[in-house]
TORMARTOR-716058 format. One line per field, with one value per residue (C-alpha): residue number from 1; residue in one letter; x, y, z. Coordinates in nm, 2 decimals. Layout:
residues N
i <- (NUM ...)
aa <- (A ...)
u <- (X ...)
v <- (Y ...)
w <- (Z ...)
END
This chain:
residues 671
i <- (1 2 3 4 5 6 7 8 9 10 11 12 13 14 15 16 17 18 19 20 21 22 23 24 25 26 27 28 29 30 31 32 33 34 35 36 37 38 39 40 41 42 43 44 45 46 47 48 49 50 51 52 53 54 55 56 57 58 59 60 61 62 63 64 65 66 67 68 69 70 71 72 73 74 75 76 77 78 79 80 81 82 83 84 85 86 87 88 89 90 91 92 93 94 95 96 97 98 99 100 101 102 103 104 105 106 107 108 109 110 111 112 113 114 115 116 117 118 119 120 121 122 123 124 125 126 127 128 129 130 131 132 133 134 135 136 137 138 139 140 141 142 143 144 145 146 147 148 149 150 151 152 153 154 155 156 157 158 159 160 161 162 163 164 165 166 167 168 169 170 171 172 173 174 175 176 177 178 179 180 181 182 183 184 185 186 187 188 189 190 191 192 193 194 195 196 197 198 199 200 201 202 203 204 205 206 207 208 209 210 211 212 213 214 215 216 217 218 219 220 221 222 223 224 225 226 227 228 229 230 231 232 233 234 235 236 237 238 239 240 241 242 243 244 245 246 247 248 249 250 251 252 253 254 255 256 257 258 259 260 261 262 263 264 265 266 267 268 269 270 271 272 273 274 275 276 277 278 279 280 281 282 283 284 285 286 287 288 289 290 291 292 293 294 295 296 297 298 299 300 301 302 303 304 305 306 307 308 309 310 311 312 313 314 315 316 317 318 319 320 321 322 323 324 325 326 327 328 329 330 331 332 333 334 335 336 337 338 339 340 341 342 343 344 345 346 347 348 349 350 351 352 353 354 355 356 357 358 359 360 361 362 363 364 365 366 367 368 369 370 371 372 373 374 375 376 377 378 379 380 381 382 383 384 385 386 387 388 389 390 391 392 393 394 395 396 397 398 399 400 401 402 403 404 405 406 407 408 409 410 411 412 413 414 415 416 417 418 419 420 421 422 423 424 425 426 427 428 429 430 431 432 433 434 435 436 437 438 439 440 441 442 443 444 445 446 447 448 449 450 451 452 453 454 455 456 457 458 459 460 461 462 463 464 465 466 467 468 469 470 471 472 473 474 475 476 477 478 479 480 481 482 483 484 485 486 487 488 489 490 491 492 493 494 495 496 497 498 499 500 501 502 503 504 505 506 507 508 509 510 511 512 513 514 515 516 517 518 519 520 521 522 523 524 525 526 527 528 529 530 531 532 533 534 535 536 537 538 539 540 541 542 543 544 545 546 547 548 549 550 551 552 553 554 555 556 557 558 559 560 561 562 563 564 565 566 567 568 569 570 571 572 573 574 575 576 577 578 579 580 581 582 583 584 585 586 587 588 589 590 591 592 593 594 595 596 597 598 599 600 601 602 603 604 605 606 607 608 609 610 611 612 613 614 615 616 617 618 619 620 621 622 623 624 625 626 627 628 629 630 631 632 633 634 635 636 637 638 639 640 641 642 643 644 645 646 647 648 649 650 651 652 653 654 655 656 657 658 659 660 661 662 663 664 665 666 667 668 669 670 671)
aa <- (M G Y G Q L S V V L L V I F L F E F A L S S S L C P K D Q S I S L V K F N E T F T I D T F A S L K S K T S S W N M S R D C C L W D G V K C D E M T G H V I E L D L N N C C L V G K V D S N S T V F Q L S R L Q K L D L S W N N F S N Y H I S T R G V A P M I F L E R N Q L R G H L P K S I Q N L V Y L N S L D L S S N N F S G N A D V S L F S N L K N L R T L D L S Y N R I S L T S E N K V N F T L P E S L W N L A L V A C E V K E L E F L R S A K Q L F D L N L S N N K I Q G R I P D W V W P I W M F S L N R L N L S H N M L T N M G S G N M D S I P S Y V C N L D S L R V L D L A K N N L I G E I P Q C L A N I S T L E V L D M H Q N N L S G T I P K T F T I G N S L R S L N L H D N K L Q G K L P R S L A N C K E L Q V L D L G N N H L Y D T F P M W L A T L P K L Q V L S L R S N K L Y G S I R T S R D E N M F L E L R I L D V S Y N A F T G N V P T S L F Q Q L K A M R V I N Q T M K T P T Y L G D K F G F G S R K Y N Y S V T I A T K G L E L K L V R I L T V Y T I I D L S S N K F E G Q I P S I M G D L I A L R V L N L S Y N G F Q G H I P K S L G N L S V V E S L D F S F N Q L S G E I P Q Q L A S L T S L A F L N L S H N H L Q G C I P Q G P Q F H T F E N N S Y E D N D G L R G F P V S R G Y G S N K M P E T N N T A F V L D E E S D S T F L S E F M K A I L I G Y G S G L I I G L S V A Y I M F S T R N S N R L S W I V E E L E Y K I T M R R R K K Q R G N Q R H Y R R)
u <- (0.00 0.15 0.18 -0.11 -0.35 -0.25 -0.32 -0.67 -0.74 -0.63 -0.83 -1.14 -1.09 -1.03 -1.35 -1.55 -1.43 -1.49 -1.84 -1.91 -1.78 -1.95 -2.29 -2.27 -2.57 -2.47 -2.53 -2.75 -2.98 -3.00 -3.09 -3.36 -3.52 -3.52 -3.68 -3.93 -4.01 -4.07 -4.35 -4.60 -4.73 -4.83 -5.21 -5.37 -5.39 -5.02 -4.85 -4.62 -4.32 -4.32 -4.06 -3.95 -3.87 -3.53 -3.44 -3.15 -2.86 -2.62 -2.69 -2.63 -2.96 -2.91 -2.99 -3.31 -3.64 -3.81 -3.49 -3.30 -2.97 -2.77 -2.51 -2.22 -2.30 -2.50 -2.77 -3.12 -3.31 -3.62 -3.84 -4.11 -4.34 -4.65 -4.90 -4.72 -5.03 -4.87 -5.07 -4.98 -4.90 -4.63 -4.59 -4.39 -4.10 -4.08 -3.73 -3.83 -3.79 -3.42 -3.35 -3.24 -3.17 -3.50 -3.65 -3.95 -4.16 -4.43 -4.65 -4.96 -5.20 -5.15 -5.35 -5.18 -5.43 -5.21 -4.93 -4.77 -4.68 -4.34 -4.12 -3.81 -3.66 -3.96 -3.93 -4.03 -4.25 -4.50 -4.75 -5.00 -5.31 -5.54 -5.47 -5.70 -5.58 -5.85 -5.93 -5.87 -5.59 -5.31 -5.23 -4.86 -4.88 -4.84 -4.49 -4.36 -4.20 -3.99 -4.28 -4.30 -4.57 -4.84 -5.10 -5.35 -5.63 -5.87 -5.84 -6.09 -5.99 -6.29 -6.39 -6.29 -5.96 -5.85 -5.68 -5.44 -5.27 -5.11 -5.09 -4.74 -4.59 -4.40 -4.24 -4.56 -4.60 -4.85 -5.15 -5.42 -5.68 -5.95 -6.19 -6.19 -6.47 -6.33 -6.47 -6.23 -6.28 -6.13 -6.13 -6.27 -6.35 -5.99 -5.90 -5.61 -5.50 -5.30 -4.93 -4.83 -4.59 -4.87 -4.87 -5.10 -5.41 -5.68 -5.97 -6.23 -6.53 -6.39 -6.71 -6.54 -6.80 -6.60 -6.26 -6.13 -5.86 -5.70 -5.62 -5.25 -5.21 -5.09 -4.89 -5.16 -5.10 -5.34 -5.66 -5.93 -6.22 -6.48 -6.77 -6.79 -7.05 -6.93 -7.23 -7.32 -7.06 -6.69 -6.54 -6.38 -6.04 -5.99 -5.92 -5.63 -5.45 -5.51 -5.46 -5.10 -5.03 -5.34 -5.31 -5.59 -5.91 -6.18 -6.48 -6.73 -7.01 -7.07 -7.36 -7.20 -7.43 -7.18 -6.81 -6.75 -6.94 -7.31 -7.41 -7.66 -7.40 -7.26 -6.92 -6.75 -6.53 -6.23 -6.20 -6.04 -5.75 -5.63 -5.40 -5.21 -5.52 -5.52 -5.82 -6.14 -6.41 -6.72 -6.96 -7.27 -7.32 -7.60 -7.44 -7.67 -7.63 -7.40 -7.06 -6.80 -6.70 -6.34 -6.29 -6.24 -5.94 -5.73 -5.48 -5.35 -5.69 -5.71 -6.02 -6.34 -6.62 -6.94 -7.19 -7.51 -7.56 -7.82 -7.61 -7.79 -7.69 -7.45 -7.13 -6.82 -6.76 -6.40 -6.18 -5.85 -5.61 -5.35 -5.55 -5.49 -5.85 -5.87 -6.21 -6.52 -6.82 -7.12 -7.38 -7.71 -7.74 -7.98 -7.75 -7.90 -7.80 -7.56 -7.24 -6.95 -6.75 -6.44 -6.44 -6.27 -5.97 -5.94 -5.70 -5.62 -5.99 -6.06 -6.39 -6.69 -7.01 -7.28 -7.57 -7.90 -7.91 -8.13 -7.88 -8.05 -7.82 -7.74 -7.49 -7.14 -6.96 -6.69 -6.58 -6.48 -6.13 -6.03 -5.75 -5.78 -6.16 -6.26 -6.59 -6.87 -7.20 -7.48 -7.77 -8.09 -8.07 -8.28 -8.04 -8.22 -8.17 -7.99 -7.63 -7.43 -7.07 -6.79 -6.55 -6.27 -6.12 -6.01 -6.34 -6.36 -6.05 -6.02 -6.39 -6.49 -6.82 -7.08 -7.41 -7.66 -7.97 -8.29 -8.26 -8.46 -8.22 -8.38 -8.31 -8.08 -7.77 -7.48 -7.27 -6.96 -6.97 -6.90 -6.63 -6.41 -6.44 -6.10 -6.07 -6.39 -6.26 -5.97 -5.97 -5.66 -5.53 -5.22 -5.38 -5.34 -5.49 -5.77 -5.67 -5.87 -5.90 -5.75 -5.54 -5.25 -5.38 -5.34 -5.07 -4.97 -5.22 -5.51 -5.55 -5.82 -6.03 -6.26 -6.63 -6.93 -7.30 -7.43 -7.73 -7.73 -8.00 -8.25 -8.06 -7.89 -7.56 -7.25 -6.91 -6.68 -6.39 -6.39 -6.24 -6.06 -6.22 -6.57 -6.69 -7.05 -7.28 -7.61 -7.85 -8.17 -8.48 -8.44 -8.62 -8.37 -8.51 -8.39 -8.19 -7.93 -7.60 -7.43 -7.09 -7.17 -7.05 -6.69 -6.69 -6.57 -6.47 -6.82 -6.95 -7.29 -7.50 -7.84 -8.06 -8.40 -8.69 -8.63 -8.78 -8.53 -8.66 -8.55 -8.35 -8.10 -7.76 -7.59 -7.26 -7.35 -7.24 -6.88 -6.92 -6.74 -6.71 -7.05 -7.24 -7.56 -7.78 -8.10 -8.30 -8.64 -8.93 -8.83 -8.99 -8.74 -8.86 -8.73 -8.56 -8.31 -7.97 -7.83 -7.49 -7.60 -7.60 -7.21 -7.19 -7.07 -7.03 -7.38 -7.54 -7.84 -8.06 -8.38 -8.55 -8.91 -9.17 -9.07 -9.20 -8.95 -9.05 -8.91 -8.72 -8.52 -8.15 -8.02 -7.71 -7.55 -7.64 -7.98 -8.08 -8.04 -8.28 -8.63 -8.95 -8.94 -8.64 -8.87 -9.21 -9.45 -9.30 -9.59 -9.41 -9.13 -9.13 -8.91 -8.76 -8.84 -9.14 -9.32 -9.31 -9.56 -9.51 -9.73 -9.77 -9.46 -9.47 -9.16 -9.03 -9.06 -8.74 -8.63 -8.46 -8.50 -8.18 -8.01 -7.96 -7.77 -7.84 -7.60 -7.79 -7.79 -7.43 -7.27 -7.54 -7.53 -7.15 -7.15 -7.40 -7.24 -6.90 -7.06 -7.23 -6.92 -6.71 -6.97 -6.99 -6.62 -6.56 -6.76 -6.55 -6.79 -6.65 -6.99 -6.97 -6.65 -6.77 -7.08 -6.83 -6.77 -7.13 -7.26 -7.64 -7.65 -7.55 -7.38 -7.13 -7.02 -6.66 -6.62 -6.77 -6.53 -6.22 -6.38 -6.42 -6.05 -5.96 -6.20 -6.05 -5.71 -5.83 -6.00 -5.68 -5.48 -5.74 -5.71 -5.33 -5.35 -5.60 -5.37 -5.07 -5.28 -5.38 -5.01 -4.90 -5.18 -5.07 -4.71 -4.83)
v <- (0.00 0.33 0.64 0.82 0.52 0.48 0.85 0.81 0.51 0.68 0.99 0.78 0.60 0.94 1.09 0.78 0.78 1.16 1.12 0.83 1.02 1.35 1.17 1.04 1.16 1.35 1.13 1.39 1.38 1.00 1.02 1.28 1.07 0.76 0.95 1.09 0.74 0.63 0.89 0.72 0.37 0.19 0.12 -0.21 -0.12 -0.09 -0.24 -0.53 -0.31 0.04 0.29 0.34 -0.03 0.04 0.30 0.16 0.34 0.08 0.23 0.57 0.76 0.89 0.53 0.50 0.49 0.82 1.02 1.23 1.40 1.68 1.50 1.73 1.79 1.48 1.69 1.56 1.78 1.58 1.35 1.17 0.95 0.98 0.69 0.50 0.45 0.64 0.72 0.98 1.35 1.60 1.81 2.13 1.94 1.68 1.59 1.64 2.01 1.95 1.88 2.24 2.18 2.02 2.16 1.93 1.74 1.51 1.33 1.32 1.02 0.92 0.94 1.22 1.39 1.69 1.89 2.17 2.46 2.55 2.84 2.64 2.42 2.43 2.30 2.55 2.27 2.10 1.84 1.72 1.64 1.35 1.32 1.37 1.71 1.92 2.24 2.60 2.67 2.78 3.15 3.07 3.00 3.38 3.36 3.10 3.37 3.12 2.89 2.78 2.51 2.42 2.15 2.10 1.96 1.68 1.71 1.81 2.18 2.39 2.75 3.07 3.09 3.45 3.56 3.76 3.43 3.41 3.77 3.83 3.50 3.65 3.32 3.11 2.94 2.66 2.66 2.40 2.41 2.21 1.97 2.09 2.26 2.61 2.94 3.18 3.52 3.87 3.98 4.32 4.36 4.46 4.37 4.14 3.96 3.65 3.71 3.79 3.50 3.25 3.00 2.72 2.78 2.53 2.63 2.37 2.37 2.66 2.87 3.12 3.39 3.66 3.70 4.02 3.84 3.75 4.10 4.07 3.72 3.81 3.49 3.23 2.92 2.67 2.80 2.57 2.74 2.47 2.38 2.72 3.00 3.24 3.39 3.65 3.80 3.76 4.11 4.27 4.32 3.95 3.88 4.12 3.96 3.60 3.66 3.55 3.31 3.10 2.74 2.56 2.73 2.54 2.74 2.45 2.39 2.76 3.00 3.21 3.37 3.56 3.53 3.90 4.19 4.18 4.10 3.84 3.56 3.45 3.36 3.66 3.60 3.76 3.44 3.30 3.54 3.30 3.14 2.93 2.76 2.39 2.33 2.53 2.39 2.60 2.30 2.33 2.70 2.91 3.03 3.11 3.21 3.07 2.91 3.14 2.98 3.10 2.85 2.58 2.78 2.76 2.51 2.44 2.36 2.00 2.00 2.19 2.12 2.32 2.05 2.13 2.49 2.66 2.72 2.73 2.77 2.53 2.35 2.54 2.44 2.53 2.28 2.32 2.06 1.97 2.09 1.93 1.86 1.55 1.59 1.78 1.77 1.97 1.74 1.88 2.21 2.33 2.30 2.25 2.17 1.91 1.77 1.98 1.78 1.96 1.73 1.48 1.71 1.63 1.34 1.35 1.33 1.07 1.17 1.32 1.38 1.57 1.40 1.56 1.84 1.90 1.79 1.68 1.47 1.11 0.89 1.04 0.74 0.99 1.00 0.63 0.71 0.91 0.70 0.77 0.81 0.60 0.76 0.86 0.97 1.11 1.01 1.20 1.40 1.40 1.18 0.97 0.72 0.39 0.34 0.28 0.17 0.23 -0.02 0.11 -0.16 0.10 0.20 0.30 0.09 0.24 0.29 0.17 0.36 0.39 0.55 0.65 0.59 0.80 0.90 0.79 0.55 0.29 -0.03 -0.32 -0.27 -0.34 -0.64 -0.47 -0.21 -0.47 -0.63 -0.32 -0.24 -0.39 -0.23 -0.41 -0.75 -0.77 -0.79 -0.63 -0.90 -0.70 -0.40 -0.43 -0.09 0.12 0.36 0.64 0.85 1.20 1.21 1.42 1.76 1.96 2.00 1.79 1.51 1.70 1.58 1.67 1.38 1.35 1.29 1.14 1.09 0.74 0.53 0.20 0.01 0.28 0.57 0.86 0.89 1.10 0.93 1.20 0.97 0.71 0.38 0.24 -0.10 0.05 -0.07 0.01 -0.02 0.15 0.14 0.17 0.37 0.38 0.21 -0.06 -0.38 -0.72 -0.97 -0.90 -0.95 -1.27 -1.10 -0.90 -1.21 -1.13 -0.81 -0.99 -0.67 -0.55 -0.45 -0.31 -0.39 -0.21 -0.28 -0.21 -0.03 -0.12 -0.36 -0.64 -0.98 -1.34 -1.53 -1.40 -1.51 -1.79 -1.62 -1.37 -1.64 -1.54 -1.20 -1.33 -0.99 -0.84 -0.70 -0.56 -0.69 -0.51 -0.64 -0.54 -0.40 -0.57 -0.85 -1.13 -1.49 -1.83 -1.95 -1.78 -1.93 -2.16 -2.01 -1.70 -1.90 -1.90 -1.52 -1.50 -1.13 -1.06 -0.83 -0.69 -0.86 -0.73 -0.95 -0.83 -0.74 -0.98 -1.31 -1.55 -1.90 -2.21 -2.27 -1.99 -2.10 -2.21 -2.06 -1.86 -1.52 -1.62 -1.71 -1.35 -1.20 -1.11 -1.17 -0.83 -0.94 -1.17 -0.99 -1.01 -1.32 -1.55 -1.86 -1.86 -2.10 -2.20 -2.01 -1.73 -1.68 -1.98 -1.81 -1.53 -1.45 -1.16 -1.03 -0.80 -0.49 -0.35 -0.09 0.27 0.42 0.68 0.96 1.23 1.42 1.29 1.59 1.58 1.82 1.90 1.68 1.37 1.40 1.17 0.90 0.90 0.88 0.60 0.39 0.49 0.35 0.03 -0.02 0.03 -0.20 -0.47 -0.41 -0.40 -0.69 -0.91 -0.81 -0.59 -0.30 -0.14 -0.16 0.05 0.27 0.38 0.55 0.80 0.84 1.16 1.21 1.58 1.67 1.99 1.78 1.57 1.69 1.62 1.28 1.22 1.25 1.05 0.77 0.80 0.74 0.45 0.30 0.32 0.14 -0.13 -0.18 -0.22 -0.46 -0.67 -0.68 -0.78 -1.06 -1.18 -1.19 -1.39 -1.63 -1.66 -1.75 -2.01 -2.16 -2.19 -2.39)
w <- (0.00 -0.10 0.12 -0.06 -0.01 0.35 0.41 0.27 0.48 0.80 0.71 0.66 1.00 1.17 1.02 1.11 1.48 1.49 1.36 1.60 1.90 1.81 1.79 2.15 2.35 2.67 2.97 3.15 2.85 2.85 3.22 3.15 2.89 3.11 3.39 3.16 3.04 3.40 3.44 3.20 3.13 2.81 2.78 2.68 2.31 2.27 1.97 1.99 2.05 2.20 2.09 2.45 2.48 2.32 2.58 2.77 2.93 2.79 2.44 2.30 2.33 1.98 1.87 2.07 1.88 1.86 1.95 1.70 1.79 1.64 1.42 1.54 1.91 2.00 2.18 2.16 1.92 1.84 2.05 1.85 2.06 1.86 1.85 2.13 2.36 2.64 2.95 3.20 3.27 3.18 3.49 3.53 3.68 3.40 3.30 2.93 2.99 3.08 2.71 2.65 2.28 2.19 1.88 1.83 2.08 1.94 2.19 1.96 1.95 2.31 2.63 2.82 3.05 3.14 2.98 3.16 2.93 3.05 2.94 3.05 2.79 2.57 2.21 1.93 1.78 2.00 1.88 2.14 1.92 2.00 2.37 2.67 2.77 2.94 3.11 2.97 2.74 2.97 2.96 2.97 2.60 2.54 2.69 2.44 2.22 2.02 1.95 1.58 1.57 1.82 1.76 2.04 1.83 1.92 2.29 2.56 2.62 2.70 2.77 2.59 2.40 2.36 2.05 2.27 2.37 2.03 1.91 2.03 1.91 1.62 1.52 1.51 1.17 1.25 1.49 1.52 1.80 1.61 1.77 2.13 2.32 2.30 2.17 2.01 2.16 2.18 2.54 2.63 2.26 2.19 1.83 1.88 1.57 1.50 1.41 1.05 1.06 1.05 0.76 0.86 1.07 1.17 1.40 1.31 1.54 1.76 1.76 1.52 1.43 1.24 1.06 1.21 1.40 1.07 0.95 1.02 0.90 0.55 0.47 0.52 0.31 0.47 0.63 0.78 0.95 0.88 1.11 1.28 1.30 1.04 0.88 0.62 0.39 0.38 0.43 0.13 0.30 0.30 -0.06 -0.12 0.18 0.06 -0.30 -0.35 -0.06 0.00 -0.11 0.07 0.19 0.38 0.50 0.48 0.74 0.82 0.75 0.47 0.22 0.01 -0.05 -0.13 -0.27 -0.24 -0.60 -0.72 -0.71 -0.38 -0.53 -0.70 -1.00 -0.84 -0.63 -0.95 -0.89 -0.62 -0.88 -0.63 -0.49 -0.46 -0.23 -0.22 0.01 0.06 0.12 0.35 0.35 0.22 -0.11 -0.40 -0.77 -1.03 -1.00 -1.16 -1.49 -1.44 -1.15 -1.42 -1.54 -1.22 -1.33 -0.98 -0.83 -0.71 -0.49 -0.56 -0.31 -0.29 -0.21 -0.01 -0.11 -0.32 -0.63 -0.97 -1.33 -1.50 -1.41 -1.53 -1.89 -1.96 -1.77 -1.94 -2.07 -1.82 -1.51 -1.17 -1.05 -0.84 -0.67 -0.78 -0.55 -0.63 -0.48 -0.36 -0.54 -0.81 -1.11 -1.45 -1.81 -1.94 -1.80 -1.95 -2.20 -2.09 -1.78 -2.01 -1.98 -1.60 -1.63 -1.26 -1.15 -0.89 -0.74 -0.93 -0.73 -0.92 -0.75 -0.64 -0.90 -1.21 -1.47 -1.80 -2.02 -2.13 -1.96 -1.99 -2.14 -2.25 -1.88 -1.91 -2.04 -1.73 -1.60 -1.23 -1.18 -0.88 -0.78 -1.01 -0.85 -1.08 -0.85 -0.83 -1.16 -1.48 -1.68 -1.94 -2.23 -2.25 -2.14 -2.45 -2.43 -2.67 -2.82 -2.61 -2.39 -2.13 -1.98 -1.61 -1.52 -1.17 -1.09 -0.74 -0.68 -0.96 -0.86 -1.12 -0.91 -0.92 -1.29 -1.59 -1.76 -1.98 -2.17 -2.09 -1.88 -2.13 -2.05 -2.19 -1.92 -1.65 -1.86 -1.81 -1.44 -1.35 -1.00 -0.90 -1.02 -0.78 -0.39 -0.23 0.00 0.11 0.27 0.65 0.76 0.61 0.34 0.20 -0.11 -0.09 0.23 0.10 0.17 0.49 0.75 1.05 1.12 0.98 0.63 0.37 0.26 -0.03 0.04 -0.15 -0.08 -0.13 -0.04 0.15 0.33 0.23 0.38 0.20 0.37 0.34 0.35 0.49 0.41 0.13 0.20 -0.10 -0.04 -0.04 -0.38 -0.49 -0.79 -0.75 -1.05 -0.84 -0.92 -1.30 -1.58 -1.66 -1.80 -1.93 -1.73 -1.47 -1.65 -1.51 -1.56 -1.25 -1.06 -1.18 -0.99 -0.68 -0.49 -0.47 -0.12 -0.22 -0.52 -0.55 -0.85 -0.68 -0.83 -1.20 -1.44 -1.44 -1.54 -1.54 -1.28 -1.03 -1.17 -0.99 -1.06 -0.78 -0.54 -0.63 -0.46 -0.15 0.02 -0.07 0.23 0.08 -0.20 -0.29 -0.59 -0.46 -0.67 -1.00 -1.21 -1.11 -1.13 -1.06 -0.74 -0.52 -0.62 -0.35 -0.42 -0.23 0.09 0.08 0.11 0.46 0.46 0.35 0.61 0.42 0.17 0.01 -0.26 -0.18 -0.44 -0.72 -0.85 -0.69 -0.59 -0.44 -0.11 0.05 0.08 0.42 0.55 0.84 0.69 0.56 0.91 1.01 0.75 0.85 0.66 0.49 0.29 0.09 0.12 -0.18 -0.34 -0.31 -0.44 -0.17 0.12 0.40 0.70 0.78 0.55 0.70 1.04 1.00 0.63 0.54 0.89 0.88 0.66 0.50 0.74 0.62 0.52 0.76 0.56 0.82 0.92 1.23 1.45 1.77 2.05 2.34 2.59 2.36 2.26 2.51 2.49 2.11 2.09 2.35 2.15 1.82 1.93 2.06 1.73 1.52 1.75 1.70 1.32 1.27 1.50 1.27 0.98 0.80 0.59 0.61 0.99 0.97 0.69 0.88 1.11 0.84 0.75 0.89 0.92 0.83 1.19 1.29 1.49 1.18 1.19 1.56 1.51 1.23 1.45 1.73 1.47 1.37 1.73 1.74 1.43 1.59 1.90 1.68 1.49 1.81 1.95 1.64 1.66 2.03 1.94 1.65 1.89 2.13 1.85 1.75 2.10 2.12 1.79 1.91 2.21)
END
């Protein structure tokens, strides 16, 4: 080995040893972490291995799970213990505050009941969302002058939260107080404002009534004020401030009547000047008039949601080539005319919900070539004619939800349509945890999710999050005729199939016995004849069946699921016999569909949520996707957003319970 090569080797060894020695965690910080660990316990839903199980004084603390150190000094700069099922308190004398170089502290998704806001050794970034913190927001927050990010969402804080707590925090970039029981106020009617430094602000369900506190926040990038009490008109001073910075705006679930100047249309055209906008959510307000046509020209716009308003006129017609639109939800308005052909330019579109309007058109087969379209809902319009497919073999390849119910479609349902629905022909066996459409937007743990309104078991329901495994075909309440295509049996990923209130004839296809995960079948009010296929008895996930008001005959199949169905599943089929019809057939009437809005009041909140959670636990425990999905179905209640995050916590606990059960089964198997 030459002198030059030897020098290089020695230099590498020196640099390696220097890097190794420089990363060593100071002993006092290791001790502080160990003592901090001793102040909390792990609850019964803990995963197989907690992050803190690797915390041992015999190892460098920079190698511990959840601990990040400065590469040069070895000081602990980040502590990430999110989702560790930790139970306990963080008091003022906690040793975590001895970590003087700490820049980020993440204790989110745990069960801490108290966190003392200390000015000593506090990290600039604090994430405490989804714990059990309670009481008033501590006034000591106003002393955290170096605070950069604070997330206290989804806790049990209560009382008034004064804007003055945050007005002097000149370094604050991110603030999330959503889903508590607080009311944002301005004490003594002094017009305090949030700091100009603020980029990301979420105050969901915080009793916000006006926007004056945002006058100084001129750099807002992400603003979520949904589910509040903002009413009337958005003040004119807002738009010049938001014009160049705002990327995501969510003002849904308020009482807005006008987004700007008081003209005939609630949404002024200068909203289109927000040329960096990616998300615009104005759903569930009181907006009237027409949708500005220029909204279709915002090339950056990925989500446009204005469902449940009183908007009229037509859908914007000029969606440009190369646009970024992923979700368009205009459900439940008064829109008229035809579906704009320019929607075919929306190659990124995943969710299209235009249901419950007055659209007058034929079936938009030209949407079939959109490569990413997964949800298409055109229910409750005035669409007409037969569904005619093209010769293109790439039709609706990714479609998972198809809802054209309550229209005036006629003729046979084309077999070729179901030959192309490839996403419905495959069951994902690898997915271990629930996944949803549209979870990439938002900051921190608060993501924006796509929504859609569907019908199942006779109820019109809103999915505020769309499970990717929730696969639906709803052709009900049309004028379809002919036989049910047997090829539907190839759509093995189907969870819900509704063909009710049509004119289908002939036999129920035996191939439907292949729908191994189907949970709801509704063929009621048709002209079906023959026997119920015995193959349906093998559908172990089937939770709802309605074959009433047909001309079926013969014996009802016997099976575990069929034993759970009542007489009304078979009513008005005079030729049927066998359990349960033989026990009181004709005595039970079909229950009236209850489509009334489910409204919670303050007194009924706790009782409802308790029963709600029990119901979902039972449903999900039996393996039903519908049992889980109902957790994201909000019955037009003003508490829908709060219920949504409660369900997220419930989902986490269910997942942990299942893991625990699986570990128990594994141990039993080893024996």
